[in-house]
C-alpha positions in Angstrom: 48.5 96.3 157.8 50.8 95.9 155.0 49.6 94.5 151.7 51.9 92.6 149.4 50.7 94.7 146.4 51.5 97.9 148.2 55.1 98.9 148.1 56.5 101.4 150.5 58.4 104.4 149.3 61.8 102.7 150.0 60.7 99.6 148.1 59.7 101.7 145.1 63.0 103.5 145.0 65.0 100.3 145.2 62.8 98.7 142.5 63.4 101.8 140.2 67.1 101.7 140.9 67.2 98.0 139.9 65.3 98.7 136.7 67.7 101.6 135.8 70.6 99.3 136.6 69.2 96.6 134.3 68.8 99.2 131.5 72.4 100.5 132.0 73.7 96.9 131.9 71.7 96.2 128.7 72.9 99.4 127.2 76.6 98.7 128.1 76.3 95.2 126.7 74.9 96.6 123.4 77.7 99.2 123.2 80.4 96.6 123.9 78.9 94.2 121.3 78.8 97.0 118.8 82.5 97.9 119.4 83.4 94.2 119.1 81.5 93.9 115.8 83.2 97.1 114.5 86.7 95.8 115.5 86.0 92.5 113.8 84.9 94.3 110.6 88.1 96.4 110.7 90.2 93.3 111.1 88.5 91.6 108.1 88.8 94.8 106.0 92.6 94.9 106.8 92.9 91.3 105.6 91.6 92.1 102.1 94.3 92.0 99.5 95.2 95.5 98.4 95.2 94.3 94.8 91.4 94.2 95.0 91.1 98.0 95.4 94.6 99.5 94.6 95.4 100.2 91.0 97.7 97.7 89.4 98.8 97.0 85.9 101.5 95.5 83.7 103.8 97.5 81.4 105.5 95.9 78.3 107.4 97.1 75.3 104.9 96.6 72.5 107.2 97.7 69.7 110.2 99.8 68.9 112.3 101.2 66.1 115.6 103.2 65.7 116.1 106.1 63.4 118.8 108.6 62.4 118.1 112.2 61.6 120.5 115.2 61.3 123.5 113.2 62.6 121.6 112.0 65.7 120.3 108.5 66.4 117.4 107.5 68.7 115.1 104.7 69.7 111.4 105.1 69.9 109.5 102.5 71.9 105.8 102.0 72.3 104.9 101.0 75.8 101.7 99.1 76.5 100.0 99.4 79.9 97.3 96.8 80.8 95.1 97.4 83.8 95.2 94.1 85.6 93.4 95.3 88.7 89.8 96.1 89.7 90.4 99.9 90.1 90.9 102.5 87.4 94.5 103.5 86.8 94.8 107.3 86.8 98.5 107.7 86.5 101.5 105.4 85.8 105.2 105.7 86.3 107.3 103.4 84.0 111.1 103.2 84.0 112.7 101.9 80.8 116.2 100.7 80.1 117.8 100.7 76.6 121.2 99.0 76.2 123.5 99.5 73.2 127.0 98.1 72.7 128.4 101.3 74.1 126.2 102.1 77.1 122.9 101.7 78.9 120.3 104.5 78.9 117.6 104.8 81.5 114.4 106.9 81.4 111.4 107.2 83.7 108.1 108.4 82.3 105.1 109.6 84.2 101.8 109.5 82.3 98.5 110.8 83.6 95.9 108.7 81.8 92.7 106.9 82.8 92.7 103.2 82.1 89.6 101.3 83.3 89.9 97.7 84.7 90.8 95.1 82.0 91.6 97.8 79.4 94.9 98.9 77.9 96.6 102.0 76.7 99.8 102.9 74.7 102.3 105.7 74.7 105.6 106.3 73.0 109.0 107.3 74.5 112.1 108.4 72.7 115.6 107.7 73.9 118.3 109.7 72.1 121.7 108.0 71.7 125.0 109.9 72.3 126.5 108.4 69.1 125.1 107.9 65.7 126.9 104.6 65.5 125.2 103.0 68.5 122.6 100.3 67.9 120.2 98.6 70.4 121.4 95.3 71.6 119.2 92.2 71.2 117.0 92.1 74.2 118.4 95.5 75.1 115.1 97.3 75.7 113.0 96.5 78.7 110.8 97.7 81.6 112.9 98.2 84.8 110.1 99.3 87.1 106.5 100.4 87.1 104.1 102.0 89.5 100.4 102.8 89.3 98.0 105.3 91.0 
């Protein structure tokens, strides 16, 4: 006689295989769901505006003056850097243009300085003129380009 509660060897093997298959399916479903969640998180992270983590700032000419010494003339400008981002600025590259009635001078300055978010810093640059008779034109001094790291 064969009881319902008694499984034969073949029935037990098939039942164990089914259980293992169920575990494999559950495991694969969990792995696929995890990959899908990771992919969604990566896509969301890529959508975040880089300004929220990448250093950014604004450079302006805060003040300037011209001077003559030993037959040479130059312009000294004070550059103001304001950190407008959420990350610390560690280095900045600022290109300045100075126009006189005779010619235009250009200079790029690289400064390693730490500027925390919402803070500012200053530095001076000097642009020597070729002629002692040159004078900076009105609105002749400005920031051409800027880059922050």
